[in-house]
C-alpha positions in Angstrom: 54.8 -65.4 38.5 55.2 -67.4 41.7 58.9 -68.1 42.5 59.8 -71.5 43.9 62.9 -72.7 45.6 63.8 -76.4 44.9 65.9 -78.7 47.1 67.7 -80.9 44.6 69.9 -84.0 45.1 71.7 -86.1 42.5 74.3 -88.7 41.8 76.6 -86.9 39.4 78.2 -90.0 37.8 76.0 -90.0 34.7 75.5 -86.2 34.4 77.7 -83.9 32.4 77.6 -81.4 35.2 74.7 -79.3 36.6 74.6 -76.5 34.0 73.0 -76.9 30.6 75.4 -78.0 27.8 74.1 -78.7 24.3 74.1 -82.4 23.4 74.8 -83.6 26.9 72.7 -84.9 29.8 72.8 -82.3 32.6 70.8 -81.7 35.8 69.4 -78.4 34.4 68.3 -79.9 31.0 66.6 -82.9 32.7 64.7 -80.7 35.2 63.7 -78.2 32.5 62.5 -81.0 30.2 60.3 -82.4 33.0 58.9 -79.0 33.9 58.0 -78.4 30.3 56.1 -81.7 30.2 54.1 -80.7 33.3 53.5 -77.0 32.5 53.6 -77.0 28.7 55.9 -73.9 29.0 59.7 -73.3 28.9 60.9 -72.7 32.5 64.5 -71.9 33.3 66.1 -73.5 36.3 68.7 -71.4 38.2 71.1 -73.1 40.6 73.1 -71.9 43.6 76.2 -72.7 41.6 77.6 -75.1 39.1 78.9 -78.6 39.7 81.2 -80.4 37.3 80.7 -83.8 35.6 80.8 -86.6 38.2 80.2 -84.3 41.2 77.2 -85.2 43.4 74.8 -83.1 45.5 73.0 -83.9 48.7 71.4 -80.4 48.8 71.7 -78.3 45.7 69.3 -75.3 45.7 67.6 -73.9 42.6 64.8 -71.5 41.8 62.2 -71.3 39.1 59.3 -69.0 38.1 56.0 -70.7 37.4 53.1 -69.3 35.3 50.8 -67.3 37.5 47.8 -69.6 37.1 49.7 -72.9 37.4 49.8 -73.3 41.2 46.3 -71.9 41.7 44.3 -73.9 39.1 46.2 -77.1 38.4 48.4 -78.6 41.1 49.8 -78.1 44.6 53.4 -78.1 45.6 53.4 -81.6 47.0 51.8 -83.1 43.9 54.1 -81.0 41.7 57.1 -82.5 43.5 55.8 -86.0 43.1 55.0 -85.5 39.4 58.4 -84.0 38.7 60.2 -86.9 40.4 58.1 -89.3 38.4 59.5 -87.9 35.1 63.2 -87.3 35.9 65.8 -90.1 36.2 66.3 -92.1 39.3 69.7 -90.5 39.9 68.0 -87.1 40.4 65.3 -86.0 42.8 63.6 -82.9 44.1 63.2 -83.4 47.8 61.3 -80.2 48.6 59.7 -77.1 47.0 58.8 -73.8 48.7 57.3 -70.5 47.5 59.8 -67.8 48.2 59.9 -64.0 48.0 60.4 -62.5 44.6 63.9 -61.1 45.5 65.2 -64.6 46.4 68.0 -65.8 44.1 69.4 -69.3 44.5 72.9 -68.1 43.7 73.2 -64.5 44.9 71.1 -64.9 48.1 73.4 -67.7 49.3 75.7 -66.9 52.2 77.5 -70.2 52.8 78.2 -73.4 50.9 79.3 -76.7 52.4 81.2 -79.4 50.5 82.4 -82.9 51.6 85.1 -84.9 49.7 85.2 -88.6 50.4 88.3 -90.8 50.3 88.7 -94.5 50.7 92.1 -95.3 52.1 92.6 -99.1 52.0 94.8 -101.8 50.7 92.3 -102.8 48.0 89.6 -100.9 46.1 86.0 -101.0 47.1 83.3 -101.9 44.6 80.5 -100.3 46.7 82.4 -97.0 47.1 83.8 -96.6 43.6 81.4 -93.9 42.5 81.5 -91.8 45.7 85.0 -92.1 47.0 88.5 -91.4 45.7 90.6 -94.6 46.3 94.1 -94.1 47.8 96.0 -97.3 48.6 99.1 -95.8 50.3 98.7 -94.9 54.0 97.9 -91.3 54.7 99.2 -89.2 57.6 95.9 -87.6 58.8 97.6 -85.5 61.4 99.7 -83.8 58.8 96.7 -83.4 56.5 94.7 -81.7 59.2 97.6 -79.4 60.0 97.6 -78.3 56.4 93.8 -77.9 56.4 93.8 -75.7 59.5 96.0 -73.2 57.7 93.1 -72.3 55.4 90.7 -71.2 58.1 89.8 -67.6 58.0 89.9 -65.1 55.1 92.5 -65.8 52.4 93.2 -65.2 48.7 92.7 -68.6 47.2 93.9 -67.8 43.7 96.6 -70.5 44.0 93.7 -73.0 44.5 91.9 -72.0 41.3 92.0 -73.8 38.0 93.8 -71.9 35.2 90.7 -71.9 33.0 88.5 -70.3 35.7 86.5 -67.3 34.8 87.5 -64.0 36.4 85.9 -63.6 39.9 86.9 -62.6 43.4 89.4 -65.2 44.8 89.1 -64.0 48.5 87.1 -66.6 50.5 86.3 -66.8 54.2 86.7 -70.5 55.3 84.7 -71.3 58.4 85.4 -75.1 58.6 88.2 -77.1 57.0 89.0 -80.6 58.4 89.4 -84.2 57.7 87.4 -86.8 59.6 88.3 -90.5 60.0 85.1 -92.5 60.0 86.9 -95.8 60.3 87.4 -98.8 58.0 89.4 -96.6 55.6 86.7 -94.0 55.0 87.8 -90.4 55.3 85.8 -87.2 54.8 87.2 -83.7 54.1 84.7 -81.1 55.1 84.9 -77.4 54.1 82.5 -74.5 54.6 83.0 -71.1 53.1 81.2 -68.0 52.0 82.6 -68.3 48.5 84.5 -70.9 46.4 86.7 -70.4 43.3 86.5 -72.9 40.5 87.9 -76.4 41.5 89.0 -75.0 44.8 87.9 -78.0 46.9 89.4 -80.6 44.5 92.7 -78.8 44.4 92.8 -78.5 48.2 92.1 -82.2 48.4 94.8 -83.1 45.9 97.3 -81.0 47.8 96.3 -82.5 51.2 96.7 -86.0 49.8 100.2 -85.2 48.8 100.8 -83.9 52.3 99.4 -87.1 53.7 101.7 -89.1 51.4 104.7 -87.2 52.6 105.3 -85.5 49.2 104.7 -82.1 50.7 104.8 -80.5 54.2 101.8 -78.8 55.8 103.6 -75.4 55.6 103.3 -75.6 51.8 99.7 -74.5 52.2 100.7 -71.3 53.8 103.3 -70.6 51.1 100.7 -71.2 48.4 98.3 -68.8 50.0 101.0 -66.2 50.4 102.4 -66.4 46.9 99.2 -67.2 45.0 100.8 -69.6 42.5 98.9 -72.6 41.3 102.1 -74.5 40.7 102.8 -74.6 44.4 99.8 -76.9 45.0 99.0 -80.6 44.2 96.9 -82.0 41.4 93.1 -81.6 41.1 91.4 -84.6 42.8 88.9 -86.5 40.6 85.2 -85.3 40.8 83.6 -88.6 42.0 84.6 -88.0 45.6 83.0 -84.5 45.8 79.5 -83.7 47.1 77.8 -80.4 47.5 76.4 -81.1 50.9 74.3 -77.9 51.6 73.7 -74.3 50.7 72.8 -71.8 53.4 70.7 -68.6 53.2 69.6 -65.8 55.5 67.2 -66.8 58.2 64.5 -64.6 56.8 63.8 -67.0 54.0 63.1 -69.9 56.4 64.2 -72.1 53.5 63.0 -75.7 53.6 62.0 -75.5 57.3 59.1 -77.5 58.5 55.8 -75.9 57.5 57.5 -73.2 55.5 
């Protein structure tokens, strides 16, 4: 059975997350329904990781196994991509497909993930940015926020930045990038790259950095939370609408989604 890697993007506003949930519209259920229409078979979609309700993705990676004769006798990858996009909703798209080695796994082969959280910091709310940015009307101290963000670089135990209902897993993450960018006109972006993330880690970090920016906490509180590992030492979980899974990186041997791959 040929294994395919899929580059998937979606606006998460009207999805109940990426993973299948009975009775709800999810990215997985919509893709699997479309694949069944095309192949007449049940095909499971496996993602690089889950995203919650309201969270977006610019480059989510998934893999599927197709029937052995499907690619050879019925359709090529370009046409399969076009056909799939013609069935699924307009807020979901497959931008690329690629045949990969049998050992490739969308989740377990990944070595880095990159998220961006978008904030609109202005006097009045924006109609255009309401589904993609978290609106904060009070002025934010970006210098203090970046001071706090820099304290998370490197390898740390992030159990204090994990939701209480998270499933047991390793909480040690190596953070390669952690900073806030000012794009002007009130638009801010928080970028973070790590080898691993615990559940709701990015949104809890953002909620904490916002409180630092508002003067409710000091940047040193980040170091204290990392040292003590207590969730209560951090701020609230920021809402999902500002969060986007920007990319997932894999070992170079897969040449994933490179030109002519």
